[in-house]
PyMOL Python script that loads the backbone (N, CA, C, O; Angstrom):
from pymol import cmd

cmd.read_pdbstr("""\
ATOM      1  N   MET A   1      30.479   7.152  -6.725  1.00  0.00           N
ATOM      2  CA  MET A   1      29.310   7.943  -6.762  1.00  0.00           C
ATOM      3  C   MET A   1      28.052   7.114  -6.616  1.00  0.00           C
ATOM      4  O   MET A   1      28.022   5.972  -7.076  1.00  0.00           O
ATOM      5  N   GLY A   2      27.021   7.639  -5.998  1.00  0.00           N
ATOM      6  CA  GLY A   2      25.708   6.869  -5.765  1.00  0.00           C
ATOM      7  C   GLY A   2      24.869   7.382  -6.977  1.00  0.00           C
ATOM      8  O   GLY A   2      25.050   8.428  -7.600  1.00  0.00           O
ATOM      9  N   LYS A   3      23.874   6.391  -7.191  1.00  0.00           N
ATOM     10  CA  LYS A   3      22.967   6.603  -8.238  1.00  0.00           C
ATOM     11  C   LYS A   3      21.897   7.653  -7.687  1.00  0.00           C
ATOM     12  O   LYS A   3      21.591   7.733  -6.497  1.00  0.00           O
ATOM     13  N   SER A   4      21.389   8.418  -8.668  1.00  0.00           N
ATOM     14  CA  SER A   4      20.253   9.299  -8.384  1.00  0.00           C
ATOM     15  C   SER A   4      19.057   8.498  -8.249  1.00  0.00           C
ATOM     16  O   SER A   4      19.014   7.399  -8.800  1.00  0.00           O
ATOM     17  N   LYS A   5      18.054   8.945  -7.555  1.00  0.00           N
ATOM     18  CA  LYS A   5      16.767   8.369  -7.509  1.00  0.00           C
ATOM     19  C   LYS A   5      15.994   8.344  -8.866  1.00  0.00           C
ATOM     20  O   LYS A   5      15.251   7.429  -9.221  1.00  0.00           O
ATOM     21  N   GLY A   6      16.280   9.502  -9.589  1.00  0.00           N
ATOM     22  CA  GLY A   6      15.488   9.617 -10.927  1.00  0.00           C
ATOM     23  C   GLY A   6      14.336  10.394 -10.716  1.00  0.00           C
ATOM     24  O   GLY A   6      14.097  10.790  -9.575  1.00  0.00           O
ATOM     25  N   SER A   7      13.523  10.691 -11.730  1.00  0.00           N
ATOM     26  CA  SER A   7      12.271  11.328 -11.641  1.00  0.00           C
ATOM     27  C   SER A   7      11.136  10.429 -11.684  1.00  0.00           C
ATOM     28  O   SER A   7      10.029  10.935 -11.503  1.00  0.00           O
ATOM     29  N   ARG A   8      11.223   9.132 -11.901  1.00  0.00           N
ATOM     30  CA  ARG A   8      10.061   8.263 -11.873  1.00  0.00           C
ATOM     31  C   ARG A   8       9.948   7.607 -10.544  1.00  0.00           C
ATOM     32  O   ARG A   8      10.904   7.116  -9.944  1.00  0.00           O
ATOM     33  N   ILE A   9       8.666   7.630 -10.104  1.00  0.00           N
ATOM     34  CA  ILE A   9       8.350   7.024  -8.788  1.00  0.00           C
ATOM     35  C   ILE A   9       7.130   6.082  -8.926  1.00  0.00           C
ATOM     36  O   ILE A   9       6.231   6.385  -9.710  1.00  0.00           O
ATOM     37  N   ILE A  10       7.069   4.931  -8.178  1.00  0.00           N
ATOM     38  CA  ILE A  10       6.046   4.096  -8.119  1.00  0.00           C
ATOM     39  C   ILE A  10       4.931   4.576  -7.250  1.00  0.00           C
ATOM     40  O   ILE A  10       5.160   4.919  -6.090  1.00  0.00           O
ATOM     41  N   ILE A  11       3.645   4.616  -7.801  1.00  0.00           N
ATOM     42  CA  ILE A  11       2.517   5.196  -6.905  1.00  0.00           C
ATOM     43  C   ILE A  11       1.455   4.044  -6.817  1.00  0.00           C
ATOM     44  O   ILE A  11       1.459   3.054  -7.549  1.00  0.00           O
ATOM     45  N   THR A  12       0.675   4.266  -5.964  1.00  0.00           N
ATOM     46  CA  THR A  12      -0.587   3.235  -5.854  1.00  0.00           C
ATOM     47  C   THR A  12      -1.810   4.106  -6.053  1.00  0.00           C
ATOM     48  O   THR A  12      -1.952   5.206  -5.520  1.00  0.00           O
ATOM     49  N   LEU A  13      -2.701   3.513  -6.880  1.00  0.00           N
ATOM     50  CA  LEU A  13      -4.084   4.081  -7.239  1.00  0.00           C
ATOM     51  C   LEU A  13      -5.184   3.280  -6.469  1.00  0.00           C
ATOM     52  O   LEU A  13      -5.170   2.049  -6.440  1.00  0.00           O
ATOM     53  N   GLU A  14      -6.121   4.023  -5.856  1.00  0.00           N
ATOM     54  CA  GLU A  14      -7.102   3.286  -5.057  1.00  0.00           C
ATOM     55  C   GLU A  14      -8.486   3.785  -5.567  1.00  0.00           C
ATOM     56  O   GLU A  14      -8.714   4.948  -5.901  1.00  0.00           O
ATOM     57  N   CYS A  15      -9.335   2.813  -5.585  1.00  0.00           N
ATOM     58  CA  CYS A  15     -10.682   3.124  -6.132  1.00  0.00           C
ATOM     59  C   CYS A  15     -11.500   4.124  -5.261  1.00  0.00           C
ATOM     60  O   CYS A  15     -11.364   4.167  -4.038  1.00  0.00           O
ATOM     61  N   GLU A  16     -12.316   4.887  -5.917  1.00  0.00           N
ATOM     62  CA  GLU A  16     -13.109   5.891  -5.236  1.00  0.00           C
ATOM     63  C   GLU A  16     -14.048   5.343  -4.319  1.00  0.00           C
ATOM     64  O   GLU A  16     -14.320   5.985  -3.305  1.00  0.00           O
ATOM     65  N   CYS A  17     -14.675   4.044  -4.580  1.00  0.00           N
ATOM     66  CA  CYS A  17     -15.656   3.541  -3.931  1.00  0.00           C
ATOM     67  C   CYS A  17     -15.193   3.324  -2.470  1.00  0.00           C
ATOM     68  O   CYS A  17     -16.062   3.127  -1.621  1.00  0.00           O
ATOM     69  N   ARG A  18     -13.931   3.344  -2.126  1.00  0.00           N
ATOM     70  CA  ARG A  18     -13.482   3.163  -0.679  1.00  0.00           C
ATOM     71  C   ARG A  18     -14.124   4.243   0.159  1.00  0.00           C
ATOM     72  O   ARG A  18     -14.671   3.974   1.229  1.00  0.00           O
ATOM     73  N   ASN A  19     -14.054   5.503  -0.347  1.00  0.00           N
ATOM     74  CA  ASN A  19     -14.612   6.560   0.450  1.00  0.00           C
ATOM     75  C   ASN A  19     -16.189   6.487   0.619  1.00  0.00           C
ATOM     76  O   ASN A  19     -16.772   6.920   1.613  1.00  0.00           O
ATOM     77  N   GLU A  20     -16.785   5.913  -0.424  1.00  0.00           N
ATOM     78  CA  GLU A  20     -18.310   5.588  -0.328  1.00  0.00           C
ATOM     79  C   GLU A  20     -18.567   4.645   0.792  1.00  0.00           C
ATOM     80  O   GLU A  20     -19.486   4.830   1.590  1.00  0.00           O
ATOM     81  N   LYS A  21     -17.747   3.623   0.851  1.00  0.00           N
ATOM     82  CA  LYS A  21     -17.906   2.738   1.938  1.00  0.00           C
ATOM     83  C   LYS A  21     -17.774   3.239   3.331  1.00  0.00           C
ATOM     84  O   LYS A  21     -18.504   2.905   4.265  1.00  0.00           O
ATOM     85  N   LYS A  22     -16.760   4.084   3.386  1.00  0.00           N
ATOM     86  CA  LYS A  22     -16.586   4.799   4.691  1.00  0.00           C
ATOM     87  C   LYS A  22     -17.762   5.665   5.095  1.00  0.00           C
ATOM     88  O   LYS A  22     -18.121   5.699   6.272  1.00  0.00           O
ATOM     89  N   ASN A  23     -18.359   6.350   4.169  1.00  0.00           N
ATOM     90  CA  ASN A  23     -19.402   7.176   4.447  1.00  0.00           C
ATOM     91  C   ASN A  23     -20.796   6.571   4.426  1.00  0.00           C
ATOM     92  O   ASN A  23     -21.819   7.253   4.482  1.00  0.00           O
ATOM     93  N   ASN A  24     -20.769   5.200   4.338  1.00  0.00           N
ATOM     94  CA  ASN A  24     -21.975   4.331   4.446  1.00  0.00           C
ATOM     95  C   ASN A  24     -23.015   4.726   3.278  1.00  0.00           C
ATOM     96  O   ASN A  24     -24.234   4.757   3.449  1.00  0.00           O
ATOM     97  N   ILE A  25     -22.375   5.015   2.095  1.00  0.00           N
ATOM     98  CA  ILE A  25     -23.236   5.165   0.958  1.00  0.00           C
ATOM     99  C   ILE A  25     -23.655   3.876   0.536  1.00  0.00           C
ATOM    100  O   ILE A  25     -22.882   2.929   0.682  1.00  0.00           O
ATOM    101  N   ASN A  26     -24.926   3.694  -0.035  1.00  0.00           N
ATOM    102  CA  ASN A  26     -25.208   2.222  -0.562  1.00  0.00           C
ATOM    103  C   ASN A  26     -24.562   2.166  -1.925  1.00  0.00           C
ATOM    104  O   ASN A  26     -24.598   3.078  -2.751  1.00  0.00           O
ATOM    105  N   ILE A  27     -23.957   0.972  -2.074  1.00  0.00           N
ATOM    106  CA  ILE A  27     -23.324   0.596  -3.271  1.00  0.00           C
ATOM    107  C   ILE A  27     -24.150  -0.563  -3.868  1.00  0.00           C
ATOM    108  O   ILE A  27     -24.569  -1.445  -3.119  1.00  0.00           O
ATOM    109  N   LYS A  28     -24.403  -0.589  -5.229  1.00  0.00           N
ATOM    110  CA  LYS A  28     -25.099  -1.636  -5.723  1.00  0.00           C
ATOM    111  C   LYS A  28     -24.416  -2.985  -5.438  1.00  0.00           C
ATOM    112  O   LYS A  28     -23.200  -3.145  -5.548  1.00  0.00           O
ATOM    113  N   GLN A  29     -25.314  -3.981  -5.051  1.00  0.00           N
ATOM    114  CA  GLN A  29     -24.843  -5.248  -4.720  1.00  0.00           C
ATOM    115  C   GLN A  29     -24.374  -6.030  -5.957  1.00  0.00           C
ATOM    116  O   GLN A  29     -25.102  -6.070  -6.949  1.00  0.00           O
ATOM    117  N   THR A  30     -23.253  -6.617  -5.939  1.00  0.00           N
ATOM    118  CA  THR A  30     -22.832  -7.374  -7.123  1.00  0.00           C
ATOM    119  C   THR A  30     -22.450  -8.817  -6.635  1.00  0.00           C
ATOM    120  O   THR A  30     -22.500  -8.996  -5.418  1.00  0.00           O
ATOM    121  N   LYS A  31     -22.136  -9.700  -7.307  1.00  0.00           N
ATOM    122  CA  LYS A  31     -21.818 -11.104  -7.096  1.00  0.00           C
ATOM    123  C   LYS A  31     -20.384 -11.121  -6.444  1.00  0.00           C
ATOM    124  O   LYS A  31     -20.013 -12.122  -5.830  1.00  0.00           O
ATOM    125  N   ARG A  32     -19.623 -10.075  -6.569  1.00  0.00           N
ATOM    126  CA  ARG A  32     -18.210 -10.090  -6.316  1.00  0.00           C
ATOM    127  C   ARG A  32     -18.112  -9.805  -4.709  1.00  0.00           C
ATOM    128  O   ARG A  32     -19.082  -9.384  -4.078  1.00  0.00           O
ATOM    129  N   ASN A  33     -17.011 -10.041  -4.191  1.00  0.00           N
ATOM    130  CA  ASN A  33     -16.781  -9.765  -2.735  1.00  0.00           C
ATOM    131  C   ASN A  33     -16.409  -8.298  -2.571  1.00  0.00           C
ATOM    132  O   ASN A  33     -15.780  -7.629  -3.390  1.00  0.00           O
ATOM    133  N   ASN A  34     -16.904  -7.880  -1.356  1.00  0.00           N
ATOM    134  CA  ASN A  34     -16.466  -6.357  -1.035  1.00  0.00           C
ATOM    135  C   ASN A  34     -14.972  -6.296  -0.829  1.00  0.00           C
ATOM    136  O   ASN A  34     -14.356  -7.289  -0.443  1.00  0.00           O
ATOM    137  N   GLY A  35     -14.428  -5.239  -1.060  1.00  0.00           N
ATOM    138  CA  GLY A  35     -13.009  -5.011  -0.870  1.00  0.00           C
ATOM    139  C   GLY A  35     -12.596  -3.734  -1.546  1.00  0.00           C
ATOM    140  O   GLY A  35     -13.428  -2.939  -1.983  1.00  0.00           O
ATOM    141  N   ILE A  36     -11.304  -3.552  -1.627  1.00  0.00           N
ATOM    142  CA  ILE A  36     -10.610  -2.462  -2.128  1.00  0.00           C
ATOM    143  C   ILE A  36      -9.850  -2.772  -3.327  1.00  0.00           C
ATOM    144  O   ILE A  36      -8.963  -3.622  -3.247  1.00  0.00           O
ATOM    145  N   SER A  37     -10.100  -2.158  -4.483  1.00  0.00           N
ATOM    146  CA  SER A  37      -9.420  -2.422  -5.664  1.00  0.00           C
ATOM    147  C   SER A  37      -8.231  -1.383  -5.758  1.00  0.00           C
ATOM    148  O   SER A  37      -8.468  -0.183  -5.618  1.00  0.00           O
ATOM    149  N   ARG A  38      -7.108  -1.792  -5.966  1.00  0.00           N
ATOM    150  CA  ARG A  38      -5.924  -0.952  -6.113  1.00  0.00           C
ATOM    151  C   ARG A  38      -5.026  -1.402  -7.375  1.00  0.00           C
ATOM    152  O   ARG A  38      -4.965  -2.571  -7.758  1.00  0.00           O
ATOM    153  N   TYR A  39      -4.402  -0.428  -7.917  1.00  0.00           N
ATOM    154  CA  TYR A  39      -3.465  -0.627  -9.132  1.00  0.00           C
ATOM    155  C   TYR A  39      -2.193   0.124  -8.718  1.00  0.00           C
ATOM    156  O   TYR A  39      -2.227   1.105  -7.974  1.00  0.00           O
ATOM    157  N   THR A  40      -1.026  -0.408  -9.260  1.00  0.00           N
ATOM    158  CA  THR A  40       0.216   0.333  -9.126  1.00  0.00           C
ATOM    159  C   THR A  40       0.701   0.770 -10.471  1.00  0.00           C
ATOM    160  O   THR A  40       0.425   0.116 -11.477  1.00  0.00           O
ATOM    161  N   THR A  41       1.395   1.827 -10.508  1.00  0.00           N
ATOM    162  CA  THR A  41       1.872   2.422 -11.773  1.00  0.00           C
ATOM    163  C   THR A  41       3.007   3.350 -11.386  1.00  0.00           C
ATOM    164  O   THR A  41       3.247   3.568 -10.199  1.00  0.00           O
ATOM    165  N   CYS A  42       3.691   3.884 -12.339  1.00  0.00           N
ATOM    166  CA  CYS A  42       4.775   4.908 -12.018  1.00  0.00           C
ATOM    167  C   CYS A  42       4.417   6.176 -12.827  1.00  0.00           C
ATOM    168  O   CYS A  42       3.724   6.148 -13.844  1.00  0.00           O
ATOM    169  N   LYS A  43       4.930   7.243 -12.305  1.00  0.00           N
ATOM    170  CA  LYS A  43       4.722   8.537 -12.831  1.00  0.00           C
ATOM    171  C   LYS A  43       6.045   9.321 -12.754  1.00  0.00           C
ATOM    172  O   LYS A  43       6.914   9.003 -11.942  1.00  0.00           O
ATOM    173  N   ASN A  44       6.180  10.309 -13.574  1.00  0.00           N
ATOM    174  CA  ASN A  44       7.389  11.259 -13.668  1.00  0.00           C
ATOM    175  C   ASN A  44       6.999  12.413 -12.769  1.00  0.00           C
ATOM    176  O   ASN A  44       6.067  13.167 -13.049  1.00  0.00           O
ATOM    177  N   ARG A  45       7.733  12.526 -11.692  1.00  0.00           N
ATOM    178  CA  ARG A  45       7.384  13.570 -10.775  1.00  0.00           C
ATOM    179  C   ARG A  45       7.671  14.995 -11.148  1.00  0.00           C
ATOM    180  O   ARG A  45       7.203  15.940 -10.513  1.00  0.00           O
ATOM    181  N   LYS A  46       8.479  15.132 -12.227  1.00  0.00           N
ATOM    182  CA  LYS A  46       8.673  16.420 -12.874  1.00  0.00           C
ATOM    183  C   LYS A  46       7.543  16.946 -13.673  1.00  0.00           C
ATOM    184  O   LYS A  46       7.158  18.112 -13.587  1.00  0.00           O
ATOM    185  N   ASN A  47       6.969  15.961 -14.534  1.00  0.00           N
ATOM    186  CA  ASN A  47       5.964  16.315 -15.334  1.00  0.00           C
ATOM    187  C   ASN A  47       4.559  16.436 -14.705  1.00  0.00           C
ATOM    188  O   ASN A  47       3.768  17.320 -15.032  1.00  0.00           O
ATOM    189  N   THR A  48       4.318  15.542 -13.833  1.00  0.00           N
ATOM    190  CA  THR A  48       3.089  15.493 -13.113  1.00  0.00           C
ATOM    191  C   THR A  48       3.221  15.596 -11.515  1.00  0.00           C
ATOM    192  O   THR A  48       3.119  14.606 -10.791  1.00  0.00           O
ATOM    193  N   PRO A  49       3.426  16.717 -11.106  1.00  0.00           N
ATOM    194  CA  PRO A  49       3.691  16.985  -9.490  1.00  0.00           C
ATOM    195  C   PRO A  49       2.351  16.647  -8.795  1.00  0.00           C
ATOM    196  O   PRO A  49       2.425  16.043  -7.725  1.00  0.00           O
ATOM    197  N   ASN A  50       1.105  16.978  -9.299  1.00  0.00           N
ATOM    198  CA  ASN A  50      -0.059  16.685  -8.686  1.00  0.00           C
ATOM    199  C   ASN A  50      -0.511  15.333  -8.627  1.00  0.00           C
ATOM    200  O   ASN A  50      -0.063  14.510  -9.425  1.00  0.00           O
ATOM    201  N   ARG A  51      -1.379  15.012  -7.736  1.00  0.00           N
ATOM    202  CA  ARG A  51      -1.844  13.569  -7.601  1.00  0.00           C
ATOM    203  C   ARG A  51      -2.628  13.191  -8.884  1.00  0.00           C
ATOM    204  O   ARG A  51      -3.340  14.006  -9.469  1.00  0.00           O
ATOM    205  N   LEU A  52      -2.453  11.882  -9.298  1.00  0.00           N
ATOM    206  CA  LEU A  52      -3.137  11.440 -10.499  1.00  0.00           C
ATOM    207  C   LEU A  52      -4.537  10.964 -10.235  1.00  0.00           C
ATOM    208  O   LEU A  52      -4.767  10.368  -9.183  1.00  0.00           O
ATOM    209  N   GLU A  53      -5.432  11.170 -11.061  1.00  0.00           N
ATOM    210  CA  GLU A  53      -6.718  10.537 -11.127  1.00  0.00           C
ATOM    211  C   GLU A  53      -6.921   9.944 -12.542  1.00  0.00           C
ATOM    212  O   GLU A  53      -6.857  10.625 -13.565  1.00  0.00           O
ATOM    213  N   ILE A  54      -7.188   8.517 -12.507  1.00  0.00           N
ATOM    214  CA  ILE A  54      -7.321   7.818 -13.742  1.00  0.00           C
ATOM    215  C   ILE A  54      -8.605   7.033 -13.697  1.00  0.00           C
ATOM    216  O   ILE A  54      -8.945   6.523 -12.629  1.00  0.00           O
ATOM    217  N   LYS A  55      -9.333   6.901 -14.763  1.00  0.00           N
ATOM    218  CA  LYS A  55     -10.512   6.223 -14.749  1.00  0.00           C
ATOM    219  C   LYS A  55     -10.111   4.732 -15.202  1.00  0.00           C
ATOM    220  O   LYS A  55      -9.610   4.527 -16.307  1.00  0.00           O
ATOM    221  N   LYS A  56     -10.364   3.709 -14.280  1.00  0.00           N
ATOM    222  CA  LYS A  56     -10.032   2.362 -14.532  1.00  0.00           C
ATOM    223  C   LYS A  56     -11.157   1.398 -14.018  1.00  0.00           C
ATOM    224  O   LYS A  56     -12.107   1.813 -13.353  1.00  0.00           O
ATOM    225  N   PHE A  57     -11.002   0.198 -14.339  1.00  0.00           N
ATOM    226  CA  PHE A  57     -12.058  -0.802 -14.039  1.00  0.00           C
ATOM    227  C   PHE A  57     -11.826  -1.234 -12.664  1.00  0.00           C
ATOM    228  O   PHE A  57     -10.703  -1.596 -12.315  1.00  0.00           O
ATOM    229  N   CYS A  58     -12.888  -1.218 -11.806  1.00  0.00           N
ATOM    230  CA  CYS A  58     -12.947  -1.626 -10.427  1.00  0.00           C
ATOM    231  C   CYS A  58     -13.574  -3.086 -10.370  1.00  0.00           C
ATOM    232  O   CYS A  58     -14.725  -3.311 -10.746  1.00  0.00           O
ATOM    233  N   THR A  59     -12.808  -3.957  -9.918  1.00  0.00           N
ATOM    234  CA  THR A  59     -13.262  -5.389  -9.836  1.00  0.00           C
ATOM    235  C   THR A  59     -14.326  -5.690  -8.764  1.00  0.00           C
ATOM    236  O   THR A  59     -15.082  -6.661  -8.807  1.00  0.00           O
ATOM    237  N   TYR A  60     -14.304  -4.795  -7.840  1.00  0.00           N
ATOM    238  CA  TYR A  60     -15.329  -4.956  -6.724  1.00  0.00           C
ATOM    239  C   TYR A  60     -16.658  -4.227  -7.025  1.00  0.00           C
ATOM    240  O   TYR A  60     -17.721  -4.689  -6.609  1.00  0.00           O
ATOM    241  N   CYS A  61     -16.601  -3.109  -7.735  1.00  0.00           N
ATOM    242  CA  CYS A  61     -17.794  -2.412  -8.096  1.00  0.00           C
ATOM    243  C   CYS A  61     -18.407  -3.017  -9.492  1.00  0.00           C
ATOM    244  O   CYS A  61     -19.571  -2.815  -9.838  1.00  0.00           O
ATOM    245  N   ASN A  62     -17.541  -3.721 -10.180  1.00  0.00           N
ATOM    246  CA  ASN A  62     -17.742  -4.303 -11.528  1.00  0.00           C
ATOM    247  C   ASN A  62     -18.150  -3.141 -12.546  1.00  0.00           C
ATOM    248  O   ASN A  62     -19.020  -3.350 -13.392  1.00  0.00           O
ATOM    249  N   CYS A  63     -17.575  -2.055 -12.454  1.00  0.00           N
ATOM    250  CA  CYS A  63     -17.747  -0.943 -13.236  1.00  0.00           C
ATOM    251  C   CYS A  63     -16.557   0.009 -13.421  1.00  0.00           C
ATOM    252  O   CYS A  63     -15.629  -0.105 -12.620  1.00  0.00           O
ATOM    253  N   HIS A  64     -16.482   0.929 -14.381  1.00  0.00           N
ATOM    254  CA  HIS A  64     -15.417   1.879 -14.443  1.00  0.00           C
ATOM    255  C   HIS A  64     -15.539   2.987 -13.401  1.00  0.00           C
ATOM    256  O   HIS A  64     -16.612   3.580 -13.295  1.00  0.00           O
ATOM    257  N   LYS A  65     -14.485   3.303 -12.614  1.00  0.00           N
ATOM    258  CA  LYS A  65     -14.608   4.341 -11.548  1.00  0.00           C
ATOM    259  C   LYS A  65     -13.169   5.112 -11.604  1.00  0.00           C
ATOM    260  O   LYS A  65     -12.157   4.680 -12.157  1.00  0.00           O
ATOM    261  N   ILE A  66     -13.300   6.294 -10.939  1.00  0.00           N
ATOM    262  CA  ILE A  66     -11.929   7.141 -10.759  1.00  0.00           C
ATOM    263  C   ILE A  66     -11.121   6.455  -9.704  1.00  0.00           C
ATOM    264  O   ILE A  66     -11.559   6.092  -8.613  1.00  0.00           O
ATOM    265  N   PHE A  67      -9.920   6.318 -10.131  1.00  0.00           N
ATOM    266  CA  PHE A  67      -8.922   5.893  -9.127  1.00  0.00           C
ATOM    267  C   PHE A  67      -7.954   7.015  -8.759  1.00  0.00           C
ATOM    268  O   PHE A  67      -7.392   7.654  -9.648  1.00  0.00           O
ATOM    269  N   LYS A  68      -7.757   7.258  -7.511  1.00  0.00           N
ATOM    270  CA  LYS A  68      -6.965   8.386  -7.071  1.00  0.00           C
ATOM    271  C   LYS A  68      -5.508   7.907  -6.474  1.00  0.00           C
ATOM    272  O   LYS A  68      -5.336   6.803  -5.958  1.00  0.00           O
ATOM    273  N   GLU A  69      -4.636   8.760  -6.600  1.00  0.00           N
ATOM    274  CA  GLU A  69      -3.310   8.424  -5.988  1.00  0.00           C
ATOM    275  C   GLU A  69      -3.356   8.499  -4.511  1.00  0.00           C
ATOM    276  O   GLU A  69      -3.945   9.438  -3.975  1.00  0.00           O
ATOM    277  N   ILE A  70      -2.794   7.603  -3.839  1.00  0.00           N
ATOM    278  CA  ILE A  70      -2.756   7.550  -2.403  1.00  0.00           C
ATOM    279  C   ILE A  70      -1.338   7.750  -1.956  1.00  0.00           C
ATOM    280  O   ILE A  70      -0.414   7.778  -2.768  1.00  0.00           O
ATOM    281  N   LYS A  71      -1.170   7.887  -0.694  1.00  0.00           N
ATOM    282  CA  LYS A  71       0.187   8.097  -0.229  1.00  0.00           C
ATOM    283  C   LYS A  71       1.065   6.841  -0.294  1.00  0.00           C
ATOM    284  O   LYS A  71       2.239   6.890   0.074  1.00  0.00           O
TER     285      LYS A  71
END
""", "prot")
cmd.dss("prot")
cmd.show_as("cartoon", "prot")
cmd.util.cbc("prot")
cmd.orient("prot")
């Protein structure tokens, strides 16, 4: 018998500032390099079927921003 996948999956969270960069909105300049900040985590797909939004620290914006789950 094969193993079942289980209800936990690994997801990637991406900073909200990525969308601001696409839309050419001015972002305050910091000493850090421009880029995209990403985190990986896991979630239970039975308990949270919707996309996650978590407030975390963005190393490129140098402040706390909302991170959204991407595909």
